[in-house]
C-alpha positions in Angstrom: 9.8 28.9 -17.1 7.5 29.5 -20.1 9.5 30.4 -23.2 12.6 28.7 -21.5 15.4 28.7 -24.3 16.3 25.1 -24.9 20.0 25.6 -24.2 19.0 26.4 -20.6 18.0 22.7 -20.3 20.3 19.8 -19.6 20.5 17.6 -22.8 18.1 14.7 -22.6 19.9 11.5 -21.1 22.3 13.6 -19.4 23.5 12.5 -16.1 23.4 16.1 -14.9 25.5 17.6 -12.1 23.2 18.1 -9.4 25.7 18.2 -6.6 27.2 21.4 -8.4 23.9 22.9 -9.4 22.5 22.4 -5.8 25.5 23.9 -4.3 26.7 20.6 -2.7 29.8 20.5 -0.8 32.9 18.5 -1.2 34.6 17.2 -4.2 32.8 16.2 -7.2 34.4 12.9 -7.6 35.5 11.9 -4.0 38.4 9.4 -3.9 37.8 5.9 -3.4 38.2 4.2 -0.1 41.6 4.9 1.2 41.1 2.1 3.6 43.0 -0.8 2.9 42.2 -3.0 5.9 40.2 -6.0 5.7 38.5 -7.8 8.7 37.6 -11.4 8.7 35.0 -10.9 11.5 32.3 -8.4 12.0 30.0 -7.8 14.9 27.6 -5.9 12.6 27.9 -5.8 8.9 26.1 -2.9 7.2 25.5 -3.4 3.3 25.1 0.0 1.7 26.8 3.4 2.0 23.9 5.8 1.7 23.2 8.2 4.3 21.0 5.5 6.2 23.8 2.8 6.3 26.5 5.2 7.3 24.4 6.7 10.0 24.0 3.4 11.6 27.7 2.6 11.4 28.4 6.0 13.1 26.0 5.2 15.8 26.9 1.7 16.5 30.9 2.8 16.6 30.2 5.8 18.8 28.3 3.5 21.2 31.4 1.4 21.6 30.7 -1.6 19.4 33.9 -3.2 18.1 34.1 -4.5 14.5 31.4 -2.4 12.8 31.9 -2.9 8.9 30.1 -1.1 6.2 30.5 -2.5 2.6 29.6 -0.2 -0.2 29.6 -1.6 -4.0 30.7 1.6 -5.6 31.0 4.7 -3.3 29.5 6.6 -0.4 26.2 8.6 -1.4 26.0 6.5 -4.6 22.2 5.5 -5.3 19.7 8.0 -4.1 21.5 9.9 -1.4 23.8 11.8 -3.7 21.1 13.5 -5.8 18.4 14.0 -3.3 16.8 17.6 -2.5 17.9 17.1 1.2 14.7 18.3 2.9 14.5 17.9 6.9 11.4 18.7 8.6 10.0 18.0 12.3 6.6 17.2 10.7 5.2 13.7 10.3 1.4 12.7 10.5 2.6 9.4 12.2 3.4 9.5 16.0 6.6 7.8 16.6 8.0 9.0 13.1 7.8 12.5 14.6 10.6 11.4 17.1 12.8 9.9 14.3 12.6 13.3 12.4 13.3 15.0 15.8 16.4 13.0 16.5 17.7 13.3 13.0 17.5 17.3 13.1 19.1 17.4 16.6 21.9 15.2 15.3 22.5 17.3 12.2 22.5 20.5 14.3 25.8 19.2 16.1 27.4 16.9 13.6 29.8 19.7 12.1 31.0 20.8 15.5 31.6 16.9 16.4 33.3 15.9 13.1 34.7 18.9 11.9 32.9 18.5 8.4 30.8 21.0 6.9 27.2 19.7 6.5 25.5 22.6 4.6 22.4 22.6 7.1 20.0 25.4 6.6 17.0 25.8 9.3 14.9 28.6 7.8 11.6 26.8 8.9 9.0 25.4 6.6 5.2 26.2 6.1 2.6 24.0 4.7 0.0 25.9 2.7 -3.8 25.4 3.3 -6.0 26.8 0.3 -9.2 24.8 1.4 -11.0 24.6 4.5 -10.6 20.9 4.9 -6.9 21.4 4.7 -7.5 23.7 7.7 -9.2 21.0 9.4 -6.3 18.8 8.6 -3.8 21.1 10.3 -6.0 21.5 13.4 -6.3 17.7 13.5 -2.3 17.6 13.3 -1.7 20.2 15.9 -3.4 18.0 18.5 -1.5 15.0 17.6 1.8 17.0 17.9 1.0 19.0 21.1 2.2 16.3 23.5 5.5 15.8 21.5 8.7 18.0 21.7 8.2 19.1 18.2 7.4 23.0 17.9 4.4 23.4 15.4 2.0 26.4 15.1 -1.0 27.4 12.8 -0.1 30.7 11.4 -2.5 33.1 9.4 -2.0 34.6 6.0 -0.5 37.9 7.5 2.4 35.9 9.3 2.9 33.9 6.0 3.4 36.6 3.9 5.6 38.3 6.2 7.7 35.1 6.4 7.5 34.4 2.7 6.8 37.7 0.6 7.0 36.3 -2.9 3.8 34.3 -2.3 0.6 34.9 -4.0 -1.7 35.2 -1.2 -5.1 35.1 -3.0 -6.0 31.4 -2.1 -4.0 31.0 1.2 -6.2 30.5 4.4 -3.6 29.3 6.8 -0.1 27.7 7.3 1.3 24.9 9.4 4.7 26.3 10.5 7.6 24.1 11.8 10.5 26.4 13.1 13.9 24.6 12.8 12.9 22.7 9.4 14.9 23.4 6.4 17.3 21.3 4.1 20.9 19.8 4.5 23.4 18.8 1.8 23.1 15.0 1.4 26.6 14.5 0.4 28.1 16.6 3.1 25.8 14.9 5.6 27.0 11.4 4.6 30.6 12.4 4.6 30.5 14.0 8.3 28.7 10.8 9.4 31.4 8.7 7.7 34.2 10.6 9.4 32.5 10.1 12.6 32.1 6.4 12.1 35.9 6.1 11.1 36.8 8.4 14.1 34.9 5.9 16.5 36.6 2.7 14.8 34.3 1.6 12.0 35.6 0.2 8.8 34.0 1.6 5.7 35.0 -0.3 2.7 34.4 0.5 -0.9 34.1 -0.5 -3.7 33.1 -3.9 -2.1 29.9 -5.4 -3.4 28.5 -8.1 -1.6 28.3 -11.3 -3.9 26.8 -13.8 -1.5 25.2 -14.0 1.8 24.9 -17.3 3.4 23.3 -18.1 7.0 25.2 -20.5 9.3 23.6 -22.7 11.8 24.9 -20.7 14.9 23.0 -17.8 13.7 26.2 -16.0 11.9 26.6 -15.0 8.4 29.2 -15.8 5.7 29.8 -12.8 3.4 31.6 -12.9 0.2 32.9 -9.8 -1.9 35.6 -9.7 -4.6 37.8 -8.1 -1.9 37.6 -11.3 0.3 35.3 -13.0 2.8 33.9 -12.4 6.1 32.0 -13.7 8.9 29.3 -11.4 10.7 27.3 -11.8 13.8 24.6 -9.9 12.2 23.6 -8.3 8.6 21.9 -5.3 8.2 20.5 -4.7 4.6 20.6 -0.8 3.9 21.2 -1.2 0.2 18.7 1.4 -0.9 17.4 0.2 -4.4 19.8 -2.6 -4.4 18.1 -3.9 -1.3 15.8 -6.4 -3.3 18.9 -7.9 -5.0 20.6 -8.3 -1.3 17.3 -9.9 -0.2 17.2 -12.4 -3.0 20.5 -13.6 -1.8 18.8 -14.9 1.3 15.7 -16.0 -0.2 13.5 -12.7 0.5 11.4 -10.7 -2.0 11.5 -7.3 -0.3 8.6 -5.4 -1.4 10.4 -2.3 -2.8 10.2 -0.6 -6.0 12.3 2.3 -7.5 10.4 5.4 -8.6 11.6 8.4 -10.6 11.6 11.7 -8.7 12.2 15.0 -10.3 13.1 18.5 -9.0 14.1 21.7 -10.9 16.6 24.1 -9.8 16.4 27.8 -11.3 19.0 30.3 -11.9 19.5 33.4 -9.7 16.2 35.2 -9.4 16.8 39.0 -8.5 14.0 39.0 -6.0 15.3 36.1 -4.1 18.7 37.7 -4.1 17.4 40.9 -2.8 15.9 39.2 0.4 17.6 39.9 3.8 17.0 36.1 5.2 16.4 32.7 3.6 12.8 31.8 2.9 11.3 29.0 4.7 10.6 25.8 2.9 7.3 25.9 1.3 4.9 22.9 0.8 1.9 23.5 -1.5 -0.4 20.8 -0.6 -2.8 21.2 -3.3 -0.2 21.9 -5.9 1.7 18.8 -4.5 5.2 20.1 -4.6 7.8 21.5 -2.2 9.8 24.6 -2.8 12.8 25.9 -1.2 15.6 28.7 -1.7 18.7 27.3 -3.4 21.4 30.0 -3.2 19.9 32.9 -4.9 17.5 30.8 -6.8 14.6 28.2 -6.2 14.4 24.6 -6.0 10.9 22.9 -6.4 10.0 19.3 -6.5 6.5 17.8 -7.3 4.6 14.7 -6.7 2.8 14.0 -10.0 -0.5 11.9 -9.9 -0.1 8.0 -9.8 -1.3 8.0 -13.5 1.5 10.3 -14.6 4.5 9.5 -12.1 7.0 6.8 -13.4 7.8 3.6 -11.7 11.2 2.1 -12.7 9.7 -1.3 -13.0 12.3 -2.8 -15.2 14.6 -2.8 -12.2 12.1 -5.0 -10.3 11.8 -7.5 -13.0 15.4 -7.4 -14.4 17.1 -6.2 -11.6 19.2 -2.7 -11.3 21.9 -2.2 -14.0 25.1 -3.5 -12.8 27.0 -0.3 -13.1 24.0 2.2 -11.9 25.4 4.5 -9.1 25.6 8.2 -9.8 23.5 8.4 -12.8 20.3 10.0 -13.3 17.1 9.5 -15.7 16.3 11.5 -18.6 14.3 14.6 -17.4 10.8 14.9 -18.4 9.3 18.5 -18.0 6.0 17.5 -19.5 5.2 14.8 -16.9 5.3 17.6 -14.2 4.1 20.7 -16.3 0.7 21.1 -14.2 2.8 21.2 -11.0 5.1 23.6 -12.4 2.0 25.9 -13.4 0.8 25.6 -9.9 4.1 26.8 -8.5 4.3 29.5 -10.8 0.9 30.9 -9.7 1.8 30.6 -6.2 5.3 32.1 -6.4 5.0 34.3 -9.6 8.8 35.1 -9.7 9.0 31.7 -11.0 7.5 32.9 -14.3 10.7 34.8 -15.2 13.2 32.2 -14.0 15.6 30.2 -15.9 15.9 26.4 -15.3 19.7 25.4 -14.8 19.1 22.0 -13.9 16.4 19.2 -13.8 17.2 16.2 -11.6 15.5 13.1 -12.1 16.7 10.2 -10.1 15.6 7.0 -8.4 14.2 6.8 -4.8 12.8 3.7 -3.4 9.3 3.1 -2.1 7.6 0.6 -0.1 4.0 -0.1 -0.7 2.9 2.4 2.1 5.7 4.8 1.7 7.2 4.1 5.2 10.5 2.5 5.5 11.3 -1.1 6.8 13.5 -0.9 9.8 14.4 -3.8 12.1 15.0 -7.6 12.3 13.4 -9.7 9.8 11.0 -12.7 10.6 12.3 -16.1 9.1 16.2 -15.3 9.2 18.1 -15.1 12.3 20.2 -11.9 12.8 19.1 -10.3 9.4 18.2 -6.8 9.8 16.8 -4.2 7.3 16.9 -0.5 7.0 15.4 -0.1 3.6 12.6 1.5 1.6 13.6 5.1 2.3 11.5 7.4 0.2 12.8 10.3 2.6 16.1 8.8 3.7 17.6 12.0 4.5 15.3 13.1 7.3 14.9 9.5 8.6 18.9 8.7 8.6 20.0 10.0 11.9 16.9 9.0 13.9 16.9 5.4 12.6 20.6 5.0 13.1 20.0 5.9 16.7 17.1 3.6 17.1 18.6 0.5 15.5 21.8 1.2 17.5 19.5 1.0 20.7 17.7 -2.1 19.3 20.9 -4.2 18.4 22.6 -3.2 21.6 19.8 -3.7 24.1 17.4 -5.8 22.4 14.4 -3.3 22.0 14.3 0.2 20.3 13.8 3.4 22.4 10.1 3.4 21.5 7.6 1.4 19.5 8.6 1.2 16.0 5.4 -1.0 14.6 4.7 1.6 11.8 8.4 0.8 10.3 8.2 -3.2 11.1 9.5 -4.9 8.0 7.2 -7.9 9.0 4.2 -5.7 8.3 4.5 -7.4 4.8 4.1 -11.0 4.0 3.9 -13.5 1.2 0.7 -11.6 0.0 2.9 -8.7 -0.9 3.3 -9.2 -4.6 5.2 -7.5 -7.1 2.1 -6.2 -8.9 0.7 -5.1 -5.4 3.9 -3.2 -4.4 3.9 -1.5 -7.9 0.2 -0.4 -7.5 0.7 0.8 -4.0 3.9 2.7 -4.6 2.1 4.4 -7.6 -0.9 5.4 -5.5 1.6 6.4 -2.5 3.6 8.5 -4.8 0.5 10.3 -6.2 -0.9 10.8 -2.6 2.2 12.5 -1.0 0.2 15.5 -0.4 -3.3 14.2 -0.1 -5.4 15.0 3.0 -4.6 12.9 5.7 -8.0 11.7 7.2 -8.5 9.5 10.2 -9.7 6.0 9.3 -8.1 6.6 5.8 -8.5 3.8 3.3 -6.5 3.4 0.0 -7.7 1.2 -2.7 -4.9 0.3 -4.9 -3.8 -3.2 -5.2 -6.8 -4.7 -3.4 -8.1 -7.1 -2.8 -4.8 -9.1 -2.5 -4.9 -13.1 -2.5 -5.4 -12.9 1.3 -9.2 -12.7 1.3 -11.3 -14.5 4.0 -13.9 -17.2 2.8 -16.6 -14.5 3.4 -15.2 -12.0 1.1 -17.5 -12.6 -2.0 -20.5 -12.9 0.2 -19.9 -9.8 2.3 -18.0 -7.2 -0.4 -21.3 -5.6 -1.9 -22.9 -5.4 1.7 -20.1 -3.4 3.6 -17.3 -0.9 3.6 -14.2 -3.1 3.7 -10.9 -2.0 5.4 -7.4 -3.3 4.9 -5.6 -5.5 7.5 -2.4 -6.9 6.7 -3.5 -8.0 3.3 -6.8 -9.2 4.4 -10.2 -7.3 3.6 -12.3 -7.1 6.7 -15.9 -5.3 7.2 -15.7 -2.0 8.9 -19.3 -1.1 8.8 -22.4 -2.6 6.9 -24.6 -0.4 4.5 -27.9 0.2 5.7 -31.2 0.4 3.3 -31.3 3.8 1.6 -28.2 5.3 3.1 -24.9 6.7 1.5 -22.6 3.8 0.9 -19.7 5.8 -0.7 -16.3 6.0 1.1 -16.4 9.5 2.8 -13.6 10.2 5.0 -14.0 12.9 7.1 -12.5 14.7 10.5 -16.0 15.0 11.7 -18.9 12.4 11.9 -19.5 11.1 8.5 -21.7 8.5 6.7 -20.7 5.4 8.9 -22.0 7.0 12.1 -25.6 5.9 12.0 -24.9 2.4 10.6 -22.3 1.7 13.3 -25.1 2.8 15.9 -27.3 0.3 14.5 -24.9 -2.5 14.8 -23.8 -1.5 18.2 -27.5 -2.0 19.2 -27.5 -5.3 17.4 -24.9 -6.7 19.5 -26.5 -5.3 22.6 -29.9 -6.3 22.2 -30.1 -9.3 19.8 -27.0 -11.2 18.0 -24.3 -10.3 15.6 -21.9 -11.9 13.4 -18.4 -10.7 12.6 -15.5 -11.9 10.1 -12.4 -12.0 12.4 -10.5 -14.2 10.0 -7.4 -11.4 9.8 -6.3 -12.5 13.3 -2.8 -13.9 13.4 -2.9 -17.7 14.5 0.1 -19.8 15.5 0.0 -23.4 16.7 2.9 -24.3 19.2 3.6 -27.8 20.7 6.3 -30.0 22.1 7.8 -31.2 25.0 9.2 -27.7 26.0 5.8 -25.7 24.9 4.8 -24.9 28.4 8.3 -23.8 29.6 8.7 -21.5 26.5 5.4 -19.8 26.9 5.8 -19.5 30.6 8.9 -17.6 29.7 7.3 -15.4 27.1 4.2 -14.5 28.8 3.7 -12.6 32.1 0.3 -14.5 32.9 0.2 -17.9 33.9 -0.3 -20.8 31.4 -4.0 -21.6 31.2 -5.1 -25.2 32.1 -6.0 -27.6 29.3 -9.3 -26.6 27.7 -9.1 -22.9 28.7 -7.8 -19.8 27.4 -6.5 -16.6 29.0 -5.3 -13.1 27.8 -1.5 -13.0 28.1 1.2 -10.3 27.3 4.7 -10.7 26.0 7.1 -7.9 27.6 10.2 -6.5 26.5 13.4 -6.7 28.7 12.6 -3.1 29.8 9.0 -4.2 30.8 7.0 -2.8 28.1 4.1 -4.4 26.3 5.6 -6.0 23.2 2.3 -8.0 22.5 -1.0 -9.2 23.5 -2.3 -12.5 22.6 -4.9 -15.0 23.7 -3.4 -18.5 24.7 -5.7 -21.4 24.5 -4.3 -24.8 25.8 -6.1 -27.2 23.4 -4.5 -30.6 24.4 -1.8 -31.3 26.7 1.4 -29.2 25.4 -0.4 -27.8 22.6 -1.7 -24.3 22.3 -3.4 -21.9 19.7 -2.0 -18.5 20.1 -4.1 -15.6 18.6 -3.0 -12.0 17.9 -3.9 -9.0 16.0 -4.0 -8.8 12.1 -1.2 -6.0 12.4 1.1 -8.0 14.7 1.3 -11.6 12.9 4.8 -11.8 11.9 5.8 -9.1 14.5 4.9 -11.4 17.2 5.9 -14.7 15.3 9.3 -13.4 14.9 9.8 -12.7 18.8 8.4 -16.3 19.8 10.8 -17.8 17.1 13.8 -16.0 18.3 13.2 -16.9 21.9 12.5 -20.4 21.0 15.8 -20.6 19.1 17.9 -18.6 21.6 16.4 -20.7 24.7 17.2 -24.1 22.9 13.5 -25.0 23.6 12.2 -28.4 21.8 9.1 -26.9 20.1 7.4 -26.7 16.8 6.0 -23.3 16.0 3.5 -23.3 13.0 1.8 -20.1 11.5 -1.5 -21.1 10.6 -3.0 -17.8 10.1 -3.9 -18.3 6.5 -5.4 -21.9 6.9 -8.0 -20.9 9.6 -11.1 -18.7 9.3 -12.8 -17.0 12.3 -16.4 -16.0 12.9 -17.3 -14.0 16.0 -20.9 -14.6 17.2 -21.7 -12.1 19.9 -25.1 -10.8 21.5 -27.6 -11.9 24.3 -29.1 -14.4 21.7 -25.8 -15.9 20.7 -26.1 -19.0 22.8 -29.8 -19.6 21.6 -28.6 -19.4 17.7 -25.5 -21.5 18.1 -27.2 -24.1 20.4 -29.5 -24.8 17.3 -26.6 -26.0 15.3 -24.6 -28.2 17.8 -25.0 -31.3 20.1 -22.4 -29.5 22.6 -24.1 -28.2 25.5 -23.4 -24.4 25.4 -25.1 -23.7 28.8 -23.0 -21.3 31.2 -22.4 -23.9 33.6 -20.8 -26.3 31.1 -19.3 -24.0 28.5 -17.8 -21.4 30.8 -16.3 -18.1 30.0 -12.9 -18.4 28.5 -13.4 -22.2 27.8 -12.2 -23.8 24.5 -13.6 -26.9 22.9 -13.6 -28.8 19.6 -17.0 -29.2 18.2 -19.0 -29.3 15.0 -21.5 -26.7 14.1 -23.9 -28.1 11.5 -21.3 -30.7 10.8 -18.6 -28.1 10.3 -15.7 -28.8 12.6 -14.6 -25.8 14.6 -12.5 -24.8 17.5 -14.8 -22.8 19.8 -13.7 -20.3 22.3 -16.1 -18.5 24.7 -14.7 -15.0 24.3 -15.7 -12.0 22.6 -13.9 -8.5 22.2 -17.3 -7.0 22.4 -17.4 -7.8 26.1 -21.0 -9.6 25.5 -21.8 -13.2 25.4 -20.1 -14.7 22.5 -17.8 -17.2 20.9 -15.1 -17.0 18.4 -15.2 -20.1 16.0 -11.8 -21.2 14.2 -12.6 -23.2 11.4 -11.0 -24.2 7.9 -10.8 -21.2 5.7 -12.7 -23.2 2.9 -15.5 -23.5 5.4 -16.1 -19.8 6.3 -19.1 -19.4 3.7 -21.0 -22.5 4.7 -20.5 -21.8 8.5 -21.7 -18.2 8.0 -24.7 -19.1 6.0 -25.8 -21.9 8.7 -25.6 -19.3 11.4 -27.3 -16.5 9.7 -30.2 -18.9 8.7 -30.3 -20.4 12.2 -30.7 -16.9 13.7 -33.5 -15.6 11.6 -36.1 -15.9 14.5 -33.5 -13.8 16.9 -33.1 -11.1 14.1 -29.2 -11.9 13.4 -27.2 -9.6 11.6 -23.8 -8.4 10.5 -21.6 -6.1 12.4 -18.1 -4.6 11.5 -14.8 -3.5 13.4 -16.2 0.0 13.9 -19.0 -1.2 16.1 -16.7 -3.8 17.7 -14.3 -0.8 18.6 -17.2 1.1 20.5 -18.2 -2.3 22.4 -14.7 -2.7 23.5 -14.1 0.8 24.4 -17.4 1.0 26.9 -16.1 -2.3 28.4 -12.7 -0.6 29.0 -11.0 -3.5 27.1 -7.5 -2.4 26.1 -6.2 -2.5 22.5 -2.5 -3.4 21.5 -1.1 -0.7 19.4 -3.3 2.0 21.1 -3.5 1.6 25.0 -0.5 -0.6 25.1 2.7 -1.1 23.0 6.4 -0.9 23.3 6.0 2.7 24.6 3.9 1.8 27.8 4.4 -0.8 30.6 1.6 -3.0 31.8 0.9 -1.3 35.1 0.3 2.1 33.9 -2.0 0.5 31.1 -4.1 -1.1 33.9 -3.1 -4.5 33.1 -2.2 -5.8 36.5 -4.8 -8.6 36.7 -3.0 -10.3 33.5 0.7 -9.7 35.0 1.6 -12.4 37.4 5.0 -11.2 39.1 4.7 -13.8 41.7 4.7 -16.9 39.3 8.0 -18.8 39.6 8.9 -18.6 35.9 11.3 -15.6 35.5 9.4 -14.4 32.2 11.0 -11.6 29.9 10.7 -8.2 31.6 9.8 -9.6 35.0 12.9 -7.8 36.9 12.3 -4.5 35.0 8.5 -4.6 35.8 9.5 -5.0 39.6 11.7 -2.1 39.5 8.9 0.0 37.7 6.5 -1.0 40.3 9.1 -0.2 43.2 9.6 3.2 41.8 5.9 4.1 41.3 4.2 5.1 38.3 4.1 8.7 36.8 1.2 8.1 34.7 -2.0 6.0 34.5 -4.3 5.1 31.7 -8.0 6.6 32.3 -11.3 6.3 30.8 -12.7 9.7 29.7 -16.2 11.0 28.9 -16.7 14.1 27.0 -19.5 16.0 25.3 -18.6 17.3 21.7 -20.6 18.4 18.7 -19.8 16.5 15.6 -16.4 15.3 16.3 -15.0 12.3 18.3 -11.6 11.5 19.6 -9.5 9.0 17.7 -6.3 8.6 19.6 -3.2 10.7 19.7 -5.0 13.8 20.7 -3.6 16.3 23.3 -4.8 16.2 26.8 -4.8 19.8 28.4 -4.9 20.8 32.1 -4.5 24.3 33.7 -3.4 25.5 30.2 -0.8 22.7 29.6 -0.8 19.8 27.7 -0.4 16.9 30.1 -1.0 13.7 28.4 -2.7 12.0 25.2 -5.6 10.0 24.3 -4.9 6.7 22.9 -8.2 5.7 21.2 -11.7 6.9 21.3 -15.2 6.9 19.8 -19.0 7.8 20.1 -20.4 5.9 23.0 -24.0 5.0 21.6 -25.3 4.0 25.3 -24.4 7.4 26.9 -24.5 9.4 23.7 -21.2 10.9 24.5 -17.7 10.8 23.3 -15.5 8.1 25.0 -11.8 7.8 25.3 -9.0 6.2 26.7 -6.0 8.7 27.6 -2.6 8.7 29.6 -2.5 11.4 32.3 -0.3 12.1 35.3 -1.0 10.0 38.3 -2.2 13.0 40.2 -4.8 13.7 37.4 -6.2 10.0 37.4 -8.7 10.0 39.9 -12.3 9.5 39.2 -14.2 12.9 38.5 -11.0 14.7 37.7 -11.7 17.2 34.9 -9.5 17.7 32.0 -9.8 18.9 28.3 -9.5 17.0 25.1 -8.3 19.0 22.1 -10.3 18.1 18.9 -10.0 20.3 15.7 -8.6 23.3 17.4 -11.2 23.2 20.3 -10.8 22.1 23.9 -13.6 20.1 25.3 -14.2 19.4 28.9 -13.7 15.8 29.8 -14.1 13.6 32.9 -12.3 10.9 34.4 -14.9 8.1 34.8 -14.9 4.8 36.9 -14.3 2.3 34.2 -15.9 0.3 32.8 -18.7 2.3 31.3 -20.5 -0.9 30.7 -20.0 -4.2 32.6 -19.1 -7.3 30.5 -21.5 -10.2 30.1 -19.8 -12.4 32.6 -19.6 -9.7 35.2 -23.2 -8.9 34.9 -24.1 -12.7 35.0 -21.9 -13.1 38.2 -23.5 -10.0 39.8 -27.1 -11.1 38.8 -26.5 -14.6 40.5 -25.5 -12.7 43.5 -28.3 -10.4 43.4 -26.7 -7.2 42.1 -27.5 -4.8 39.4 -26.3 -4.1 36.1 -24.3 -1.1 35.2 -25.1 0.2 32.0 
């Protein structure tokens, strides 16, 4: 590449011809839509004709939905699809994203046969290269997370890597992560094949037909305007790529998306490549931060430059996408990616002699965390999104399939919380979005540690009243825009952020906090909880329909679960009946709008007369827990906090040192404790009076890492880990909270009865295991008799028994106490035993046993 003659480069500002340069199939200028029909009604209206939108049209039409309509403003593939590099991979560090990748590849393998359209799908496999020991650890970490999935994945050594990719400089190579079946597909041909399939099954794909107006109607339908005419749609799906923000603005939403410039380079024929007997696997040099694949007899490689060097197309956010932009590109900028070019030349030396025939620099859309936004949007009825795809080619097939199921059956085939558009909120400003998109792009190939924190764009406006008091004393974690203490610094100890696959600098401080809560009293900031107020004449009836548990009496709280129609666990909330017909509902920080959308939708669809208010940002929450919690709080209130008067799971309004609070006697630690809900502006004052009152009792702070250990020892399940839309409450061991005999026909009740009648195939168990310097996190493979039989859901070190502790799903026949299995951690299988849960009894249970003359179980 050095000494490249200038005439080899495309002219600056030239749109280039990547479809030809990269061997794209089909016509260079496809004809405009030959479709002359127009429909006045659509069951589902999809806005956007990229590969994602067209995939959804294909899947819905194939499933038999009538009146599927797709509107595209210019032509199919315009935007990001047409110039994409087309990489396909089974690999993803996430859990259910692997399933989406898997579904996409399986669809693409048979699409040509089904539609008669050539798709240009190559499957030479892919190798991720490790050139550092920590990268090898990461591969081992990813292997255990993949073992219980259908995806094929292997760690291979240098000899095998060289055999598969003989052009590689092996000097630094330690290992490779190999996925057979990975490869690349021609995005243009893929989209045209999906379009042919969609039309074959009856969908209408209309273009050019830009949407100029979207208006919701009172019955939940939409009025849609285009220059070609108007249409009424039962639901709208925004799949508009980098125009998605514009479509969102039509309905009053600011979708947190930003276009970034991504470049890839295509070389001319390289003799050494041409001489190969088989196609090279796709290469990902993670330290060099680029991908490289064979393109005909040359190579194509695309780098992800650092956040300082990468280019965000911020003008499009402030001023909108230029009206005519469709199949244009940006000026190429080789200087910006030169360090990655040099890294590629060192790793694949034949590049040094290669000529560049094209540099493609096109827009792709990023969300703040790099993951797309898929599903129904909170706050608007029947408005769905499939937007923010930085990797739309590999996601298109699987997402189309999942959205089809969700639209037709009311829930996706598996949990998609990772992609929930409602993970963002009003706190997600344009400045935050840009900062995170820069970081996410630059971190494309960074080592993916457990408990990873990323710091760009923080803090947001959504800080608790304690943020300034605590920020210098602890390591904060990011939770739905909030900053929340993970662990607190101890004098003389390392306070840096030091992520690791093994125990790291927070291990001892968390042990100290654990003892603090078990032996004295601790305070934790729980302000990120999602908080809703529900009242009205139908409030009891609505909650009885939503929740599988009974409705608590006035003045009491219970733990309740919302289930999906198929009987899976959609959410876990605490429900407090404050005054007759008025309820306070509490959910986890990451579930706030996810749960609110579900509740609002059921209220509207069922015609319930209720008022639902999201009060998450209005209230702060402090948790006070430990054997001295009552003693400390009693100093500050006239309310009797004794066990007989303020019972477990009771809720009362009271004053703590003249500060009004709603106090609930509950603690996720399982110890004696209260959660104190109060005005957010009172948080600092409330914290100060509690800390001052507790000096004699040795009060101190604790964070979420210690709380996680405490809840695991008490065998408390966590939503998103032990239970979610992949699990039913019976296998998760939640029978106590599920009242199948209550009169109300709650959502999922009939499905759950069928599940119970058929019998369970797996169960959640508690495991203990002796390791060395590594602890389970969740999503690791469980082995028995030489086979993977299940997976962990969460885990940690137990400071009480000084062993590792984990929850895991295993087959029913392996769920008995005393059963031996193995847990795979960093490439090693550790013996584990199923134990009687809980490891440590909760304070209310210990109290009850003590009154009966029993003994504690510790």
